[in-house]
C-alpha positions as CSV (number, residue, x, y, z in Angstrom):
1,M,27.0,68.2,-35.4
2,K,30.3,69.6,-36.3
3,D,31.2,68.2,-39.7
4,P,33.1,69.4,-42.8
5,D,31.5,71.2,-45.7
6,I,29.9,68.7,-48.0
7,L,32.2,69.4,-51.0
8,S,35.3,69.0,-48.9
9,T,34.3,65.7,-47.4
10,K,37.2,63.1,-47.4
11,I,35.8,59.7,-48.3
12,G,37.1,56.1,-48.1
13,V,35.2,53.1,-49.4
14,V,36.1,49.6,-48.0
15,G,35.2,46.8,-50.4
16,G,35.7,46.6,-54.1
17,G,33.0,44.2,-55.2
18,S,30.2,45.3,-57.5
19,W,28.3,47.3,-55.0
20,G,31.3,48.9,-53.4
21,T,32.7,49.9,-56.8
22,A,29.4,51.3,-57.9
23,L,29.0,53.4,-54.7
24,A,32.6,54.6,-54.9
25,D,32.2,55.6,-58.5
26,L,29.0,57.4,-57.7
27,L,30.8,59.5,-55.1
28,A,33.8,60.0,-57.3
29,S,31.7,61.1,-60.2
30,K,30.2,63.8,-57.9
31,G,33.7,65.3,-57.6
32,F,34.8,63.7,-54.3
33,P,38.3,62.1,-54.4
34,V,37.5,58.6,-53.2
35,D,40.0,56.0,-51.9
36,L,38.8,52.5,-52.5
37,W,40.2,49.5,-50.6
38,I,40.1,46.3,-52.6
39,Y,41.3,42.9,-51.5
40,E,42.2,41.6,-54.9
41,S,45.5,43.0,-56.3
42,E,44.3,42.2,-59.9
43,V,41.3,44.4,-59.5
44,V,43.4,47.3,-58.1
45,E,45.7,47.1,-61.2
46,Q,42.7,46.9,-63.5
47,I,41.2,50.1,-62.1
48,K,44.6,51.9,-62.1
49,T,45.4,51.0,-65.7
50,R,42.1,50.6,-67.4
51,K,39.7,52.5,-65.1
52,E,37.4,49.5,-65.0
53,N,36.6,46.7,-62.5
54,S,36.3,44.0,-65.1
55,V,36.0,41.2,-62.4
56,F,33.0,42.5,-60.4
57,L,31.5,45.4,-62.4
58,P,32.6,44.9,-66.1
59,G,31.7,47.3,-68.8
60,F,31.5,50.4,-66.8
61,P,34.3,53.1,-67.0
62,L,35.2,54.5,-63.6
63,S,35.8,58.1,-62.5
64,A,39.3,59.5,-62.5
65,N,38.6,60.6,-59.0
66,L,38.6,56.9,-57.8
67,F,41.9,55.7,-56.3
68,P,42.1,52.0,-55.7
69,T,44.6,50.5,-53.2
70,N,45.3,47.4,-51.2
71,D,46.4,49.6,-48.3
72,L,43.5,49.7,-45.8
73,S,45.2,52.2,-43.5
74,K,45.4,54.7,-46.4
75,V,41.7,54.3,-47.2
76,V,40.4,54.9,-43.6
77,S,43.0,57.4,-42.2
78,N,42.0,61.1,-42.0
79,K,38.6,60.5,-43.5
80,D,35.4,62.3,-42.7
81,L,33.3,59.4,-44.0
82,V,34.0,55.7,-44.5
83,V,31.7,53.4,-46.3
84,M,31.8,49.7,-45.4
85,V,30.8,47.4,-48.3
86,T,32.5,44.1,-47.6
87,P,30.7,40.7,-47.5
88,S,29.0,40.5,-44.1
89,H,31.1,37.6,-42.8
90,L,34.2,39.8,-43.2
91,V,33.0,42.9,-41.5
92,R,34.2,42.0,-38.1
93,T,37.8,41.1,-39.2
94,I,38.2,44.1,-41.5
95,T,36.7,46.6,-39.1
96,G,39.1,45.4,-36.5
97,D,42.0,45.9,-38.9
98,M,40.7,49.5,-39.4
99,A,40.6,50.3,-35.7
100,P,44.2,51.6,-35.3
101,F,43.9,54.0,-38.2
102,I,40.3,55.4,-38.2
103,S,39.3,58.6,-36.3
104,A,36.6,58.8,-33.6
105,E,35.2,61.7,-35.7
106,T,34.6,59.6,-38.8
107,I,31.1,58.9,-39.9
108,M,30.6,55.2,-40.7
109,V,28.2,54.1,-43.4
110,S,27.4,50.4,-43.4
111,A,26.3,49.2,-46.8
112,S,26.9,45.5,-46.0
113,K,23.8,43.4,-45.6
114,G,23.7,40.4,-43.2
115,I,23.3,39.1,-39.7
116,E,26.5,37.7,-38.1
117,I,26.5,34.0,-37.5
118,G,26.9,33.2,-33.8
119,T,26.4,36.6,-32.3
120,H,23.3,37.5,-34.3
121,L,24.4,41.1,-34.6
122,T,23.6,43.4,-37.4
123,M,26.5,44.9,-39.4
124,S,26.2,48.3,-37.6
125,Q,26.3,46.5,-34.3
126,V,29.4,44.6,-35.3
127,I,31.0,47.9,-36.4
128,H,30.2,49.5,-33.1
129,E,31.6,46.5,-31.2
130,K,34.9,46.7,-33.1
131,L,35.1,50.6,-33.2
132,P,33.6,51.5,-29.7
133,F,35.4,54.9,-29.8
134,I,33.1,56.1,-32.6
135,D,29.9,57.5,-31.1
136,E,26.8,55.4,-32.1
137,R,25.3,58.6,-33.4
138,R,27.9,58.6,-36.1
139,L,27.0,55.1,-37.3
140,T,24.7,54.9,-40.3
141,V,23.1,52.3,-42.5
142,L,22.6,52.6,-46.3
143,S,20.1,50.1,-47.7
144,G,17.3,49.7,-50.3
145,P,16.4,48.2,-53.6
146,T,19.6,48.6,-55.6
147,F,21.4,46.6,-58.2
148,A,25.0,47.7,-58.7
149,K,24.8,47.5,-62.5
150,E,21.7,49.7,-62.6
151,V,23.3,52.3,-60.3
152,A,26.5,52.2,-62.5
153,S,24.2,52.7,-65.5
154,R,22.7,55.9,-63.8
155,M,19.2,54.4,-63.8
156,P,16.9,56.2,-61.3
157,T,17.3,54.6,-57.9
158,G,15.9,55.2,-54.4
159,I,17.7,54.2,-51.1
160,T,17.5,54.8,-47.4
161,V,20.1,56.1,-45.0
162,A,19.3,55.4,-41.3
163,A,21.0,57.0,-38.3
164,K,20.1,57.8,-34.7
165,D,21.1,61.4,-35.2
166,P,19.0,63.1,-37.9
167,E,21.8,65.6,-38.7
168,V,24.2,62.7,-39.4
169,A,21.6,61.1,-41.6
170,E,21.0,64.3,-43.5
171,F,24.7,64.8,-44.0
172,V,25.1,61.3,-45.5
173,Q,22.0,61.9,-47.6
174,K,23.5,65.0,-49.2
175,V,26.8,63.3,-49.8
176,F,25.3,60.4,-51.8
177,A,22.3,62.1,-53.5
178,T,22.4,62.7,-57.2
179,P,19.7,63.4,-59.8
180,Y,19.5,59.6,-60.4
181,F,20.2,58.4,-56.9
182,R,17.6,59.6,-54.5
183,V,18.3,59.2,-50.8
184,Y,15.7,59.2,-48.0
185,T,16.6,59.5,-44.3
186,H,15.3,57.2,-41.5
187,D,15.9,56.7,-37.8
188,D,15.2,53.0,-37.6
189,L,18.6,51.3,-38.0
190,M,17.3,47.9,-36.8
191,G,14.4,47.9,-39.2
192,V,16.5,49.0,-42.2
193,E,19.2,46.5,-41.5
194,L,16.8,43.6,-40.9
195,G,15.0,44.4,-44.1
196,G,18.2,44.4,-46.1
197,A,19.5,41.2,-44.5
198,V,16.5,38.9,-44.2
199,K,15.1,39.7,-47.7
200,N,18.1,37.8,-49.1
201,V,16.8,34.6,-47.5
202,I,13.4,35.1,-48.9
203,A,15.0,35.8,-52.3
204,I,16.6,32.4,-52.3
205,S,13.2,30.8,-51.7
206,A,11.7,32.9,-54.4
207,G,14.4,31.7,-56.8
208,I,13.6,28.1,-55.8
209,V,9.9,28.7,-56.7
210,D,11.0,30.1,-60.1
211,G,13.4,27.2,-60.6
212,L,10.5,24.8,-60.0
213,K,8.4,26.8,-62.6
214,L,5.5,27.2,-60.1
215,G,4.2,30.5,-61.5
216,N,3.2,33.9,-60.3
217,N,0.7,32.9,-57.6
218,T,3.3,31.0,-55.7
219,R,5.9,33.8,-56.0
220,A,3.3,36.3,-54.8
221,I,2.3,34.4,-51.6
222,L,6.0,33.7,-50.9
223,I,7.0,37.4,-51.1
224,T,3.9,38.6,-49.1
225,R,4.3,36.0,-46.3
226,G,8.1,36.5,-46.4
227,L,7.5,40.2,-45.7
228,A,5.3,39.2,-42.7
229,E,8.2,37.1,-41.4
230,I,10.7,40.0,-41.7
231,R,8.3,42.3,-39.9
232,R,7.6,39.7,-37.2
233,L,11.3,39.4,-36.4
234,G,11.7,43.2,-36.6
235,L,8.9,43.8,-34.1
236,R,10.6,41.3,-31.7
237,L,13.8,43.2,-32.0
238,G,12.3,46.7,-31.5
239,A,12.1,47.9,-35.1
240,N,9.4,50.3,-36.4
241,P,6.8,48.1,-38.3
242,D,6.3,50.9,-40.8
243,T,10.0,50.6,-41.9
244,F,9.1,47.3,-43.7
245,M,6.6,49.0,-46.0
246,G,9.4,51.3,-47.3
247,L,12.4,51.1,-49.6
248,A,14.5,49.0,-47.1
249,G,11.7,46.6,-46.6
250,M,9.1,45.9,-49.3
251,G,11.2,47.7,-51.9
252,D,14.3,45.7,-51.4
253,L,12.4,42.5,-51.0
254,L,10.5,42.9,-54.3
255,L,13.6,43.7,-56.2
256,T,15.7,40.9,-54.9
257,C,12.9,38.3,-55.3
258,T,12.1,39.2,-58.9
259,G,15.2,40.7,-60.5
260,D,17.5,38.7,-62.7
261,L,20.5,40.5,-61.3
262,S,19.9,39.1,-57.8
263,R,22.6,36.7,-56.8
264,N,20.4,35.2,-54.0
265,H,17.5,34.7,-56.4
266,T,20.0,33.0,-58.8
267,V,21.2,30.6,-56.2
268,G,17.6,29.6,-55.3
269,K,16.7,29.2,-59.0
270,K,19.5,26.8,-59.6
271,I,18.6,24.8,-56.5
272,G,15.0,24.7,-57.7
273,E,16.3,23.4,-61.1
274,G,18.0,20.5,-59.3
275,H,21.6,21.8,-58.7
276,R,23.4,21.2,-55.4
277,L,24.2,24.3,-53.3
278,K,28.0,23.6,-53.1
279,D,28.1,23.3,-56.9
280,V,26.2,26.6,-57.3
281,L,28.5,28.5,-55.0
282,A,31.6,27.0,-56.6
283,E,30.6,28.7,-59.8
284,M,30.1,32.1,-58.2
285,R,32.9,34.6,-57.5
286,M,30.6,37.1,-55.8
287,V,28.9,36.4,-52.5
288,A,25.2,35.5,-52.2
289,E,24.6,36.9,-48.7
290,G,21.4,35.0,-48.1
291,V,23.2,31.6,-47.8
292,K,25.0,32.6,-44.6
293,T,22.1,34.8,-43.4
294,A,19.7,31.9,-43.6
295,K,21.7,30.2,-40.9
296,S,21.8,33.3,-38.7
297,V,18.1,34.0,-39.1
298,Y,17.2,30.4,-38.4
299,N,19.2,30.3,-35.2
300,L,18.1,33.8,-34.1
301,S,14.4,33.1,-34.7
302,K,14.6,29.9,-32.8
303,K,16.3,31.7,-29.9
304,L,13.7,34.4,-29.8
305,D,10.8,32.0,-30.5
306,V,9.7,34.0,-33.6
307,D,7.6,32.1,-36.2
308,M,9.4,32.3,-39.6
309,P,8.4,29.2,-41.5
310,I,9.6,30.3,-45.0
311,C,13.1,31.2,-43.6
312,H,13.2,27.9,-41.7
313,A,12.2,25.9,-44.8
314,T,14.9,27.7,-46.8
315,Y,17.5,26.9,-44.1
316,H,16.5,23.2,-44.3
317,V,16.8,23.1,-48.1
318,L,20.2,24.8,-47.9
319,Y,21.8,22.9,-45.0
320,D,19.8,19.7,-44.4
321,D,19.1,18.6,-48.0
322,L,15.4,19.0,-47.7
323,S,13.9,18.8,-51.2
324,P,12.4,22.0,-52.4
325,T,9.1,20.2,-53.3
326,E,8.9,18.7,-49.8
327,A,9.6,22.1,-48.2
328,L,6.8,23.7,-50.2
329,Y,4.4,20.9,-49.3
330,Q,5.2,21.4,-45.6
331,L,4.7,25.1,-45.9
332,M,1.3,24.7,-47.6
333,T,0.0,22.1,-45.2
334,R,0.8,23.8,-41.9
335,D,-2.1,24.5,-39.5
336,L,-4.6,27.0,-41.0
337,K,-4.6,30.4,-39.3
338,S,-5.7,34.1,-39.6
339,E,-3.6,36.2,-42.0
340,L,-3.0,38.8,-39.2
341,D,-1.2,37.3,-36.3
342,D,-1.3,38.7,-32.8
343,S,1.8,40.8,-33.3
344,A,0.1,42.7,-36.1
345,R,-2.9,43.8,-34.1
346,G,-2.6,47.4,-32.8
347,C,0.3,48.2,-35.2
348,N,0.1,50.8,-37.9
349,F,0.7,48.2,-40.6
350,P,-1.8,47.3,-43.3
């Protein structure tokens, strides 16, 4: 792989929400000049004048090496590496807008989590469809158990970067790694992306359980069987089952289902407490990816005939006004079965 020296890497970050800002600041704090594309003009001005994103990441001073702008062409032109950190439902549109300006030699890092409604594509697949001139070996996925505020606070964090080309994965690994941000490489893009996307649906259901004040036993079975559902879908789509025992699988699931900073868990908790989804979302400025992903996962699993009862129940609560208590009752009274389904047999998965 012919790539620039690490220290001379030219970087653009697309998306100025909490996670995009945290990643951009991490890179800028390492000494890289980082151009950051932000949709909201008010946030661009805040960072320019106060060196803080007080809308999406308040309370954290940002590096002087971070350069915010509303000009997407400036952020992606003549870059060695571009990080995509927009909400998943905007990835197709924004990636298409990037196409006239981005080089075929650019390494793409997808840090957006979701499955596109309608096409059922992962984010790296959407990027490849809109930027077909960039070799698939230069497409990477960054995912794992990470809250933006904790990364911005320099708390020790682990994450995974997946790519088909191990040299590309190692290059991205070195670009992002710091003494507090440990990066592991992987070759299973599908598994890493599915873990990062579907866990948001399970996190909503975990939040519902907490909103209903049902205790630790209930949360434990939900997380464990939720992981089985993620793995089941992953196997059907050709993922490595071992991926789901790693940072992008179990790690991300545990964090999102139990952490107070999880937007998806927060949505579920409020629903469990009796609030309506539309009212919960109206109060949020940041995106809870699991709401849209629930619809994608429901339709994809039906299409592929993959058994995902927790994800289906979450979908019906969100979109069909099924009461959380009735959804839980239906889950608990399904036909009894073995813990290990047929797809687990013969796999190297505990």
